[in-house]
Backbone bond lengths (Angstrom), bond angles and torsions (degrees), N, CA, C in turn:
res aa  C-N    CA-C-N  psi(-1)  N-CA   C-N-CA  omega(-1)  CA-C   N-CA-C  phi
1 M - - - 1.460 - - 1.528 109.11 -
2 F 1.340 116.82 129.25 1.454 120.90 -178.23 1.529 110.59 -81.91
3 P 1.345 118.45 142.95 1.464 120.45 176.70 1.518 110.89 -68.08
4 K 1.363 116.10 152.14 1.465 120.53 179.64 1.522 111.61 -71.03
5 I 1.335 116.62 -31.43 1.465 121.50 179.68 1.525 108.39 -127.77
6 A 1.314 116.46 124.66 1.461 121.32 175.70 1.528 108.14 -96.75
7 Y 1.323 116.75 124.15 1.464 119.68 -177.30 1.521 110.02 -151.43
8 S 1.337 114.75 158.80 1.459 121.92 176.00 1.528 106.71 -141.10
9 L 1.321 115.93 93.10 1.459 121.14 -171.15 1.525 112.56 -72.48
10 V 1.341 114.85 145.22 1.465 121.80 172.48 1.522 108.22 -125.88
11 S 1.312 116.63 157.99 1.463 121.94 -179.89 1.518 111.02 -81.38
12 F 1.324 116.36 165.83 1.457 120.88 176.28 1.519 110.77 -59.78
13 D 1.335 116.62 -35.67 1.472 119.77 -179.85 1.527 111.33 -66.01
14 I 1.331 117.45 -38.54 1.462 120.78 178.38 1.529 110.18 -65.77
15 L 1.328 117.09 -36.12 1.467 120.32 179.31 1.527 111.26 -57.20
16 K 1.317 116.67 -35.91 1.462 120.53 -177.66 1.527 112.04 -66.38
17 T 1.321 117.13 -21.65 1.463 120.11 178.35 1.523 111.75 -85.42
18 R 1.328 117.61 -4.37 1.466 121.31 -176.97 1.526 112.49 -110.82
19 I 1.322 116.74 14.96 1.469 120.91 -178.13 1.528 110.44 -61.45
20 D 1.337 114.92 132.86 1.471 124.25 176.55 1.528 113.65 68.11
21 N 1.325 117.93 12.37 1.462 120.91 173.80 1.524 107.74 -99.23
22 I 1.336 116.39 91.07 1.465 120.97 -172.24 1.526 111.90 -70.51
23 N 1.321 117.66 -14.45 1.459 120.34 179.41 1.522 112.53 -89.50
24 D 1.338 116.51 -4.51 1.463 121.32 -177.59 1.517 108.92 -103.70
25 M 1.333 118.04 94.54 1.455 122.48 179.81 1.525 109.45 -83.75
26 S 1.324 116.46 137.72 1.459 120.93 -174.58 1.527 111.01 -123.12
27 D 1.334 115.33 151.51 1.459 122.96 173.96 1.524 107.74 -112.86
28 I 1.330 117.01 131.66 1.463 121.45 -174.08 1.514 109.89 -138.56
29 I 1.339 115.98 148.56 1.459 120.84 178.22 1.522 109.27 -132.43
30 G 1.321 117.48 146.57 1.452 122.11 178.95 1.518 110.60 -172.96
31 R 1.323 115.52 174.82 1.470 119.74 176.18 1.516 109.60 -85.65
32 L 1.316 116.74 129.29 1.460 121.76 178.39 1.522 108.76 -73.23
33 T 1.330 117.17 127.46 1.475 121.30 -178.73 1.518 113.05 -110.66
34 T 1.347 116.34 -34.22 1.458 120.51 -172.54 1.517 110.07 -146.33
35 V 1.329 115.85 141.77 1.465 121.70 179.95 1.526 108.90 -127.96
36 G 1.322 116.85 132.35 1.455 121.38 176.22 1.516 111.46 -93.73
37 H 1.317 116.02 160.60 1.455 121.21 174.11 1.530 108.99 -76.87
38 T 1.318 116.98 157.62 1.455 121.11 177.44 1.524 110.35 -68.07
39 T 1.329 116.15 128.89 1.460 122.18 175.46 1.526 107.65 -127.02
40 T 1.322 116.51 -176.00 1.462 120.21 177.48 1.522 110.12 -130.23
41 A 1.323 115.83 153.96 1.458 122.25 177.04 1.519 108.33 -147.49
42 Y 1.319 115.74 152.66 1.458 120.50 178.82 1.522 110.03 -86.44
43 V 1.318 116.54 127.29 1.457 123.13 176.18 1.523 107.53 -123.50
44 K 1.339 116.03 110.49 1.468 122.33 -176.79 1.528 111.23 52.71
45 G 1.332 114.64 43.29 1.458 120.95 176.06 1.512 115.12 83.18
46 V 1.348 117.82 -1.56 1.463 121.68 -179.08 1.529 109.06 -111.42
47 Q 1.335 116.59 131.16 1.452 120.93 -179.89 1.527 109.97 -80.20
48 K 1.338 116.61 124.63 1.453 120.65 -176.81 1.530 110.26 -129.36
49 P 1.361 116.87 142.98 1.467 119.93 177.26 1.521 111.17 -73.84
50 N 1.322 115.73 149.02 1.458 120.38 176.79 1.520 109.83 -149.92
51 R 1.316 115.52 164.43 1.462 121.07 179.70 1.524 109.19 -149.55
52 K 1.330 117.01 134.01 1.461 121.95 177.90 1.521 110.59 -91.32
53 L 1.331 114.93 140.41 1.456 122.76 172.37 1.525 108.37 -128.01
54 Y 1.315 116.49 154.53 1.457 120.85 171.46 1.525 108.30 -127.55
55 L 1.323 115.98 131.84 1.457 120.59 177.93 1.517 109.70 -131.49
56 T 1.327 116.01 157.16 1.455 120.92 -176.79 1.520 110.56 -134.32
57 D 1.326 114.79 151.38 1.463 120.44 173.22 1.519 110.57 -101.67
58 G 1.338 116.08 7.07 1.455 121.31 -178.38 1.507 112.95 101.55
59 R 1.343 116.56 -18.77 1.459 121.21 179.00 1.516 112.34 -109.89
60 E 1.329 116.59 -39.40 1.454 120.80 -179.68 1.522 109.90 -145.62
61 S 1.331 114.60 164.44 1.460 121.51 -177.06 1.525 109.35 -114.82
62 I 1.332 116.54 143.33 1.462 121.94 -178.98 1.523 109.30 -129.71
63 E 1.328 115.55 139.75 1.463 121.71 175.71 1.519 110.14 -87.14
64 A 1.317 116.18 135.80 1.461 121.61 175.09 1.521 108.50 -126.15
65 M 1.326 116.67 139.12 1.463 121.94 -179.84 1.522 109.41 -114.83
66 L 1.347 115.10 122.27 1.453 121.16 175.03 1.517 109.14 -96.72
67 W 1.344 116.23 147.48 1.460 120.87 -178.20 1.528 110.48 -128.04
68 G 1.339 114.93 156.66 1.462 120.96 173.84 1.514 112.54 62.41
69 R 1.323 116.66 -139.55 1.456 121.46 -177.50 1.513 112.09 -65.83
70 Q 1.342 117.80 -27.71 1.454 119.37 176.76 1.526 110.89 -62.35
71 A 1.338 116.63 -28.00 1.466 121.26 177.74 1.519 111.84 -83.29
72 T 1.344 116.40 -47.13 1.470 119.93 -175.53 1.526 112.04 -72.92
73 D 1.336 118.24 -28.93 1.469 121.08 -179.11 1.525 112.83 -86.06
74 F 1.328 117.07 -5.71 1.462 119.94 -177.17 1.531 109.58 -67.51
75 P 1.347 119.32 121.71 1.478 122.41 -174.06 1.528 112.58 -81.43
76 A 1.317 117.09 67.34 1.462 121.45 -172.32 1.523 112.79 -59.44
77 E 1.343 117.41 -47.10 1.463 120.37 -176.82 1.523 111.24 -61.11
78 Q 1.341 116.94 -45.32 1.461 120.23 179.77 1.524 111.84 -64.27
79 I 1.340 115.55 -37.72 1.467 119.74 -179.80 1.527 110.56 -65.23
80 I 1.330 117.10 -44.83 1.459 120.00 -179.83 1.525 111.09 -62.59
81 E 1.320 117.25 -38.16 1.465 120.89 177.43 1.527 110.90 -66.58
82 E 1.337 116.46 -43.00 1.461 121.08 179.85 1.523 111.64 -65.66
83 S 1.344 116.65 -31.02 1.464 120.27 -177.39 1.525 112.86 -68.76
84 K 1.323 117.58 -10.84 1.467 120.11 175.13 1.524 110.92 -72.69
85 R 1.351 116.38 -16.12 1.462 121.06 -176.56 1.524 113.55 -111.87
86 T 1.330 116.78 -26.75 1.465 119.25 -175.37 1.524 110.28 -155.77
87 P 1.334 118.76 152.56 1.474 120.19 175.03 1.523 110.60 -61.54
88 I 1.331 115.93 143.65 1.461 121.55 178.84 1.522 108.56 -101.59
89 I 1.315 115.92 114.63 1.466 121.80 178.27 1.525 107.67 -101.37
90 I 1.313 116.44 130.39 1.461 120.84 -179.14 1.524 110.07 -118.20
91 L 1.313 115.21 132.91 1.461 122.63 175.40 1.521 107.66 -108.39
92 L 1.328 116.74 118.54 1.464 122.34 178.43 1.523 109.09 -107.35
93 L 1.318 115.23 125.47 1.461 120.90 -179.39 1.527 110.57 -112.29
94 G 1.312 116.56 132.82 1.462 120.80 174.20 1.508 114.69 76.00
95 V 1.337 117.26 48.65 1.461 120.63 176.48 1.525 109.46 -105.28
96 T 1.327 115.57 155.76 1.462 121.28 173.71 1.516 108.82 -112.26
97 C 1.316 116.38 164.90 1.466 121.71 -172.15 1.523 110.75 -116.56
98 K 1.324 115.40 134.71 1.460 122.08 175.58 1.522 108.84 -132.56
99 S 1.328 115.91 169.23 1.458 121.29 177.24 1.512 109.29 -130.54
100 R 1.326 116.95 127.43 1.463 122.91 175.55 1.514 108.83 -133.99
101 E 1.325 115.08 131.14 1.460 121.17 -177.74 1.538 110.69 54.55
102 G 1.332 116.36 32.91 1.459 120.21 178.13 1.517 114.16 78.00
103 Q 1.346 118.39 5.66 1.452 122.10 -178.02 1.527 110.40 -110.81
104 L 1.336 115.88 140.53 1.452 121.35 177.70 1.521 110.40 -71.24
105 K 1.330 117.33 131.69 1.461 123.13 177.43 1.527 108.75 -127.71
106 L 1.326 116.47 137.77 1.458 121.37 176.88 1.512 109.22 -101.45
107 Q 1.327 115.57 138.80 1.456 121.44 -179.78 1.522 109.66 -120.11
108 G 1.333 115.41 124.20 1.452 120.00 173.31 1.520 109.22 -92.66
109 S 1.315 116.60 -176.47 1.466 121.83 178.75 1.517 106.99 -156.29
110 T 1.323 115.91 -172.10 1.463 119.11 178.32 1.522 111.49 -66.87
111 T 1.329 117.97 -19.61 1.465 120.88 178.20 1.524 112.33 -92.67
112 C 1.332 116.84 -9.21 1.466 120.88 178.30 1.535 109.49 -69.28
113 Q 1.317 116.34 150.19 1.465 121.51 176.56 1.521 109.66 -128.50
114 W 1.332 116.40 147.28 1.460 120.83 172.50 1.523 108.84 -125.54
115 H 1.332 115.13 146.13 1.465 122.13 178.06 1.527 107.90 -134.06
116 I 1.320 116.60 128.57 1.457 122.02 -177.62 1.530 109.38 -99.17
117 N 1.346 115.58 127.34 1.463 123.04 -178.02 1.538 111.69 44.26
118 P 1.330 116.79 54.49 1.468 119.36 179.91 1.532 110.56 -65.90
119 I 1.312 116.20 149.93 1.473 120.24 -179.45 1.526 108.28 -86.45
120 I 1.313 114.45 77.75 1.462 122.00 176.34 1.531 107.15 -134.62
121 P 1.315 118.86 154.50 1.472 120.68 -175.00 1.523 113.80 -55.67
122 E 1.337 117.32 -40.88 1.469 120.12 -176.98 1.531 111.44 -64.44
123 A 1.329 117.36 -39.61 1.460 121.01 -179.86 1.525 111.33 -69.04
124 I 1.316 116.56 -41.25 1.470 120.51 179.20 1.527 110.37 -63.54
125 A 1.329 116.82 -40.52 1.468 121.04 178.75 1.529 110.84 -63.74
126 L 1.345 117.31 -41.55 1.462 120.38 179.24 1.520 111.54 -66.94
127 Q 1.322 117.60 -39.61 1.467 120.52 178.32 1.523 110.59 -60.47
128 N 1.301 117.01 -45.65 1.469 120.56 179.44 1.524 111.06 -64.80
129 R 1.310 116.12 -36.99 1.470 120.33 -179.03 1.513 111.81 -67.53
130 F 1.346 117.23 -42.74 1.459 120.59 -173.30 1.528 113.39 -84.18
131 K 1.324 118.50 -5.51 1.465 119.49 178.50 1.522 112.39 -65.49
132 A 1.323 116.80 -19.61 1.465 120.80 179.66 1.525 112.79 -83.88
133 F 1.341 117.39 -1.34 1.459 121.94 -177.09 1.531 109.96 -126.55
134 P 1.344 117.36 162.87 1.477 118.82 172.85 1.523 109.68 -59.59
135 Y 1.331 117.01 131.22 1.471 118.70 -173.43 1.521 114.49 -133.91
136 E 1.337 118.87 7.12 1.457 119.68 -178.03 1.527 110.93 -68.72
137 V 1.321 116.92 134.60 1.466 122.97 179.45 1.524 109.09 -79.77
138 S 1.322 116.67 139.83 1.466 121.23 -179.09 1.522 110.67 -118.37
139 W 1.312 115.36 160.73 1.462 121.35 174.54 1.519 110.13 -78.18
140 L 1.307 116.66 142.63 1.461 122.42 172.39 1.521 108.50 -85.20
141 N 1.361 116.49 133.02 1.462 120.85 -177.77 1.522 110.55 52.82
142 T 1.325 115.08 49.55 1.453 120.41 -177.21 1.518 111.61 -62.02
143 P 1.355 118.33 141.86 1.451 120.87 175.87 1.524 112.60 -60.75
144 N 1.359 117.04 -18.25 1.453 120.90 -179.42 1.517 112.82 -86.02
145 A 1.341 116.63 2.50 1.466 119.56 178.26 1.522 109.85 -61.04
146 S 1.325 115.32 149.86 1.452 119.64 -176.25 1.528 111.24 -63.88
147 T 1.331 115.74 134.66 1.460 120.57 176.59 1.522 110.64 -94.24
148 Q 1.332 117.67 -3.50 1.449 122.65 179.22 1.525 110.02 -98.83
149 T 1.328 116.74 150.48 1.454 120.82 174.89 1.523 109.10 -72.08
150 I 1.332 116.23 127.94 1.460 121.95 -175.78 1.520 109.10 -102.64
151 S 1.341 116.97 124.00 1.465 121.15 175.45 1.523 108.40 -82.60
152 T 1.316 116.50 126.89 1.466 120.52 -178.00 1.519 109.16 -148.73
153 S 1.317 117.08 -171.79 1.458 122.17 -179.92 1.522 109.57 -130.89
154 I 1.322 115.73 163.84 1.454 120.12 177.36 1.524 110.18 -61.62
155 N 1.340 116.93 -38.64 1.463 120.03 -179.78 1.529 111.20 -61.82
156 D 1.344 116.95 -41.52 1.464 119.88 179.26 1.525 111.22 -67.45
157 L 1.335 117.32 -41.79 1.461 120.14 178.37 1.528 110.88 -63.61
158 G 1.319 116.17 -34.40 1.456 120.19 -179.73 1.510 113.59 -68.81
159 D 1.354 116.63 -17.06 1.462 120.41 179.77 1.521 112.72 -88.58
160 V 1.352 117.64 -1.68 1.467 120.65 179.36 1.526 108.91 -70.64
161 I 1.322 117.07 121.96 1.464 121.52 -177.81 1.522 111.30 -74.85
162 N 1.335 116.28 -45.26 1.463 121.24 -179.40 1.524 108.64 -116.95
163 P 1.340 118.68 100.08 1.468 120.75 -175.72 1.516 113.49 -62.70
164 H 1.341 118.40 -22.93 1.462 120.46 -178.79 1.527 111.61 -67.37
165 K 1.345 117.40 -19.93 1.459 120.39 -179.40 1.528 112.26 -72.52
166 I 1.325 117.99 -17.74 1.458 119.46 -178.38 1.524 111.74 -103.20
167 Y 1.355 117.93 5.17 1.458 120.38 175.82 1.529 108.73 -60.30
168 G 1.316 115.53 139.20 1.452 120.33 179.07 1.512 112.97 98.53
169 N 1.340 117.14 -16.66 1.461 120.69 178.10 1.529 110.68 -86.83
170 T 1.319 116.46 156.08 1.462 122.53 175.89 1.523 108.39 -116.05
171 Y 1.338 116.04 128.60 1.455 120.64 -175.49 1.529 111.74 -119.32
172 Q 1.312 115.17 148.21 1.470 122.20 171.90 1.523 106.63 -114.95
173 V 1.345 115.59 122.83 1.461 120.60 -173.71 1.525 109.86 -132.28
174 D 1.329 116.96 129.50 1.467 121.25 173.02 1.526 108.08 -83.82
175 V 1.334 116.77 127.12 1.459 120.42 -175.34 1.521 111.21 -138.59
176 V 1.317 114.51 160.81 1.463 122.62 166.74 1.525 106.78 -111.87
177 I 1.335 116.47 123.92 1.457 120.31 178.32 1.525 108.46 -72.64
178 K 1.337 115.08 120.62 1.456 120.21 -177.23 1.515 112.24 -90.98
179 T 1.344 116.62 -46.46 1.460 119.56 -176.32 1.523 110.23 -167.32
180 L 1.296 115.70 164.59 1.455 121.05 166.62 1.522 107.99 -77.39
181 K 1.313 118.11 140.74 1.459 119.37 176.29 1.512 108.51 -76.04
182 P 1.349 117.59 124.79 1.473 119.99 -176.30 1.520 112.24 -74.71
183 N 1.330 113.91 161.65 1.469 122.41 174.10 1.518 113.11 57.93
184 Q 1.330 116.12 37.43 1.454 121.25 178.04 1.528 109.88 -118.48
185 P 1.334 118.18 142.02 1.473 119.18 175.33 1.525 109.84 -64.20
186 W 1.326 117.38 139.29 1.464 119.54 -177.02 1.523 112.73 -106.93
187 W 1.320 117.34 4.14 1.452 120.38 174.10 1.526 108.96 -153.45
188 Y 1.312 115.84 163.05 1.461 121.13 178.72 1.518 108.94 -151.38
189 L 1.327 116.71 162.74 1.452 121.46 175.64 1.524 108.47 -89.69
190 G 1.330 115.96 114.07 1.455 121.22 -176.13 1.515 112.51 -110.08
191 C 1.319 115.13 152.44 1.465 122.02 177.22 1.522 109.47 -65.72
192 T 1.330 117.48 135.71 1.463 120.91 -179.96 1.520 112.37 -71.41
193 S 1.334 117.19 -13.76 1.463 120.34 -179.51 1.526 112.55 -95.31
194 C 1.349 116.56 -50.36 1.469 118.91 -174.80 1.531 113.44 -118.21
195 H 1.344 117.75 -2.77 1.458 124.29 175.30 1.523 113.98 71.96
196 K 1.340 118.71 7.43 1.454 120.75 174.84 1.534 109.84 -73.73
197 R 1.339 115.75 155.84 1.453 119.93 177.80 1.527 109.89 -62.96
198 V 1.343 116.40 135.27 1.461 120.63 -178.08 1.523 110.42 -96.04
199 L 1.317 115.72 161.74 1.460 122.82 175.58 1.522 108.65 -107.98
200 Q 1.309 116.62 147.26 1.458 119.69 178.40 1.523 109.43 -84.97
201 E 1.320 115.57 133.09 1.457 122.35 177.09 1.520 108.36 -130.31
202 G 1.326 116.65 104.58 1.457 119.91 -177.17 1.513 110.71 62.54
203 D 1.330 116.03 -123.74 1.456 121.11 178.99 1.529 112.37 -93.99
204 G 1.317 117.82 5.19 1.461 120.85 -178.29 1.512 111.83 -128.52
205 Y 1.332 115.16 -164.16 1.455 121.60 -177.96 1.521 109.87 -130.29
206 R 1.348 115.12 159.21 1.462 120.63 175.91 1.517 108.80 -144.64
207 C 1.335 115.89 136.08 1.451 120.93 177.11 1.525 108.92 -86.43
208 P 1.340 118.99 126.14 1.464 120.44 -179.15 1.519 113.23 -71.54
209 K 1.348 117.00 -14.29 1.463 119.43 -178.69 1.519 112.29 -92.36
210 C 1.348 117.58 -50.90 1.469 119.90 -173.33 1.527 112.92 -114.84
211 A 1.343 117.65 -0.72 1.471 123.79 176.95 1.525 113.59 70.00
212 A 1.336 118.41 12.30 1.458 120.25 175.05 1.527 109.73 -65.51
213 T 1.338 116.24 156.97 1.469 120.41 -175.19 1.526 112.95 -119.64
214 T 1.326 117.70 12.33 1.458 121.19 177.75 1.523 109.47 -114.60
215 A 1.337 115.55 143.31 1.457 120.31 -176.18 1.512 110.37 -142.94
216 K 1.311 116.28 160.54 1.457 121.90 175.86 1.532 109.04 -151.24
217 P 1.331 118.17 154.61 1.460 121.01 179.39 1.530 110.75 -67.60
218 M 1.316 115.99 141.77 1.460 121.81 179.35 1.526 109.28 -139.24
219 Y 1.334 114.96 152.34 1.456 120.04 179.35 1.527 111.60 -67.11
220 R 1.345 114.53 148.83 1.465 122.53 168.31 1.526 106.83 -147.14
221 I 1.319 116.97 94.79 1.460 121.80 -173.79 1.532 108.82 -113.42
222 T 1.332 116.48 124.21 1.461 121.84 -177.24 1.530 109.76 -108.05
223 L 1.338 115.80 120.99 1.456 122.32 178.65 1.525 110.07 -114.64
224 V 1.317 115.69 150.64 1.465 122.12 173.54 1.522 107.61 -105.15
225 A 1.351 116.31 128.09 1.462 120.78 -175.25 1.525 110.42 -128.01
226 I 1.335 115.84 153.08 1.461 121.92 177.72 1.518 109.16 -127.90
227 D 1.322 115.63 166.67 1.464 121.29 178.66 1.530 109.48 -75.51
228 P 1.334 118.60 134.79 1.472 120.27 179.17 1.526 112.83 -55.65
229 A 1.347 117.19 -32.23 1.459 120.43 -178.92 1.525 111.93 -68.33
230 N 1.345 116.57 -19.51 1.466 120.78 -177.60 1.520 112.20 -106.34
231 F 1.329 116.54 18.87 1.461 121.15 -172.15 1.523 112.67 -58.24
232 N 1.339 117.73 -35.84 1.466 121.08 -175.55 1.526 113.01 -93.62
233 E 1.324 117.48 2.20 1.460 119.56 178.63 1.525 110.53 -75.60
234 E 1.322 116.00 151.66 1.461 120.18 -176.98 1.530 111.83 -72.57
235 D 1.332 116.89 -41.16 1.463 120.49 -178.03 1.532 109.53 -136.06
236 P 1.352 117.49 72.21 1.467 119.93 -176.69 1.526 112.19 -76.41
237 K 1.345 115.60 160.61 1.460 119.84 172.58 1.521 108.65 -62.61
238 S 1.324 115.97 146.34 1.460 119.93 -179.25 1.522 109.78 -138.68
239 I 1.318 115.87 162.17 1.454 121.67 174.08 1.526 108.34 -132.43
240 E 1.315 115.53 157.02 1.458 121.06 174.53 1.525 108.14 -101.09
241 I 1.318 116.48 132.44 1.461 122.39 178.83 1.525 107.53 -119.17
242 V 1.326 116.22 125.05 1.461 121.11 -178.85 1.519 109.26 -108.61
243 F 1.321 116.47 125.54 1.457 123.10 179.53 1.521 109.00 -106.72
244 F 1.333 116.00 123.87 1.457 121.30 -177.94 1.526 111.36 -109.86
245 G 1.345 114.45 155.06 1.468 120.84 168.96 1.510 114.60 54.56
246 T 1.339 115.34 -130.96 1.463 120.41 -175.66 1.520 112.42 -68.35
247 T 1.339 117.98 -21.48 1.463 119.50 174.16 1.520 109.44 -64.12
248 G 1.343 116.57 -36.29 1.456 120.15 175.39 1.514 111.86 -66.34
249 E 1.342 116.47 -36.22 1.462 119.86 177.40 1.523 110.76 -65.94
250 E 1.336 116.56 -40.94 1.465 120.23 178.47 1.522 110.49 -65.60
251 L 1.336 116.65 -36.66 1.459 120.58 -178.92 1.522 111.36 -67.38
252 T 1.329 116.41 -44.42 1.462 120.39 -176.88 1.518 113.48 -88.65
253 D 1.341 115.55 -17.50 1.462 121.53 -174.51 1.528 110.43 62.30
254 I 1.361 115.98 27.34 1.461 121.68 179.22 1.517 108.14 -127.43
255 S 1.332 117.51 121.01 1.455 120.65 176.95 1.513 109.38 -68.05
256 F 1.318 116.40 144.43 1.469 120.22 -176.67 1.525 109.46 -76.49
257 Q 1.330 115.96 85.63 1.464 121.78 173.03 1.520 107.24 -95.87
258 V 1.312 116.15 100.68 1.452 121.11 -168.21 1.520 113.44 -58.89
259 R 1.317 117.40 -43.49 1.469 119.29 -176.77 1.528 111.04 -60.16
260 S 1.346 116.63 -47.71 1.456 119.30 -174.89 1.522 111.21 -71.59
261 I 1.332 117.76 -38.72 1.460 119.37 -177.48 1.522 110.58 -70.55
262 I 1.324 117.47 -48.12 1.459 120.07 -178.09 1.521 111.24 -66.19
263 N 1.323 116.87 -45.50 1.461 119.77 -174.61 1.515 112.89 -77.31
264 T 1.342 117.44 -29.50 1.456 120.05 -175.06 1.519 112.41 -93.26
265 Y 1.336 115.63 -44.27 1.453 118.64 -172.89 1.521 113.74 -94.98
266 G 1.328 118.27 -25.60 1.453 119.28 -174.31 1.517 109.92 74.45
267 P 1.344 116.90 -164.82 1.458 120.37 -173.07 1.517 113.61 -79.44
268 I 1.344 117.68 62.16 1.459 121.85 174.42 1.512 108.44 -137.06
269 V 1.323 116.11 163.34 1.456 120.53 175.43 1.524 107.83 -84.61
270 P 1.342 119.27 131.86 1.461 119.89 176.04 1.514 110.72 -55.32
271 A 1.325 117.06 147.52 1.463 121.55 -176.95 1.520 110.55 -57.60
272 L 1.326 116.22 136.33 1.451 120.28 -179.85 1.519 109.80 -78.36
273 P 1.326 118.86 137.60 1.453 120.97 178.24 1.510 111.17 -70.17
274 T 1.335 116.95 149.02 1.457 120.82 175.15 1.517 109.11 -65.56
275 T 1.333 116.74 136.41 1.448 119.75 -176.96 1.519 110.34 -137.34
276 S 1.309 115.78 146.04 1.461 121.47 178.11 1.515 111.37 -85.77
277 K 1.333 117.30 2.53 1.465 120.66 -177.23 1.514 112.59 -86.91
278 T 1.333 118.76 0.66 1.457 121.50 -179.01 1.531 109.26 -110.28
279 P 1.368 119.81 124.82 1.450 124.97 0.68 1.526 111.48 -71.05
280 G 1.320 115.75 146.41 1.447 119.91 -177.73 1.494 111.57 -151.38
281 T 1.310 115.47 -169.64 1.449 121.29 -177.25 1.509 109.78 -103.90
282 T 1.319 116.54 126.61 1.448 120.00 178.68 1.511 109.92 -76.55
283 S 1.311 116.50 149.59 1.455 120.32 176.59 1.507 108.48 -151.34
284 A 1.318 115.68 157.69 1.462 120.73 -179.42 1.508 109.62 -109.44
285 H 1.331 116.74 141.40 1.454 121.87 179.32 1.518 109.15 -121.66
286 T 1.305 116.56 149.82 1.467 119.88 -177.77 1.516 111.23 -125.76
287 H 1.330 117.21 32.10 1.454 119.71 177.07 1.519 109.73 -67.34
288 S 1.307 117.63 149.49 1.460 121.51 178.32 1.521 109.78 -80.02
289 P 1.352 118.16 125.85 1.462 120.59 179.75 1.518 111.62 -62.63
290 T 1.334 115.26 152.50 1.455 120.24 176.23 1.521 109.73 -71.66
291 S 1.309 117.12 132.32 1.461 120.91 -177.44 1.518 110.84 -69.63
292 I 1.335 115.97 139.94 1.462 122.13 177.34 1.509 107.95 -119.99
293 D 1.297 117.15 122.43 1.456 121.25 -176.24 1.525 109.15 -87.87
294 I 1.344 116.68 106.87 1.453 121.47 179.74 1.517 108.38 -127.48
295 P 1.318 118.61 121.10 1.460 119.58 177.72 1.525 111.12 -55.89
296 Q 1.339 116.51 141.68 1.463 122.03 -177.31 1.518 112.07 -54.76
297 E 1.342 118.14 -48.38 1.455 120.72 -175.22 1.526 110.95 -67.16
298 Q 1.349 115.83 -37.68 1.457 118.93 179.90 1.520 110.41 -65.40
299 H 1.350 116.67 -44.10 1.460 119.04 179.89 1.525 110.86 -62.99
300 K 1.340 116.84 -39.01 1.457 120.92 -179.90 1.527 110.30 -60.64
301 K 1.362 116.63 -43.21 1.454 120.38 -179.93 1.526 110.90 -66.32
302 E 1.357 116.63 -41.57 1.451 119.55 179.92 1.528 110.83 -64.55
303 T 1.333 116.26 -38.94 1.461 120.64 178.96 1.521 110.89 -64.65
304 E 1.349 116.98 -44.86 1.460 120.56 178.43 1.519 111.33 -61.66
305 S 1.346 116.04 -38.45 1.454 120.67 178.23 1.521 110.62 -65.25
306 L 1.325 116.16 -41.00 1.457 121.64 -179.35 1.522 110.48 -63.51
307 L 1.333 117.07 -46.36 1.451 121.26 -175.56 1.523 112.64 -71.51
308 S 1.331 117.59 -21.30 1.460 120.04 -177.17 1.516 112.61 -85.87
309 R 1.331 116.99 -6.11 1.470 118.63 -176.51 1.527 111.28 -77.14
């Protein structure tokens, strides 16, 4: 007798060894924690529907992106309702692995399959395991997210079990900047329209979100911060804060002049100026960065030079 579902499961750790290997299709199982609404994105000039999911093995959470009919046919509303009564286990078949911002991302396709609470031993074991924990599935970027700025602390944020549940909220946090996070890229090529990271296509660029084809370098500075109340503790809770674009310029008080920064400083973040605002309140800004006109070939050579150092 043939099984109803043919699968060969791999662990989250094995997935990390298959990043960017598009010929290596993987099968994965986990508890569904968060579901996104259907959106669209341009892929090679064609607008296609997609949907984000987040699943966990109990130790870490991974983002998965469904495309095409796998995204539009996904019964999100029914799943969220069902999750009020039982953990939702999802089996994803035929996904590939990518890495963005240092995080593992799973990509489905029209050949990918999903199965909700399949009757297989691994799914039954996960359901029994997760019944002892909060298991209700939430919406990603829910319309019910708070529209007000919420005052909180690093300690309170650190107690959040499922970070995807707070997506869409805006927080105000008093922090002490402890250090720059080492071994992190301090700039990226962003879309001139929406500031998302662009992909290289031939001799040009393309934004995966809005399909724009123009890009410019933008700041990406990662700091590690602690709560002022825990300043004298030996090992206090900490959070990472990433400053993009003009927020990075305001933080460093240095305009992003690509030629001088790349050629003079190399792959490091320029020294941060001393400021009386620390400890202070973090805030996000959405000003449009000043455009920098850099020929494509020149930027490519400067980037190659930077990465080879």
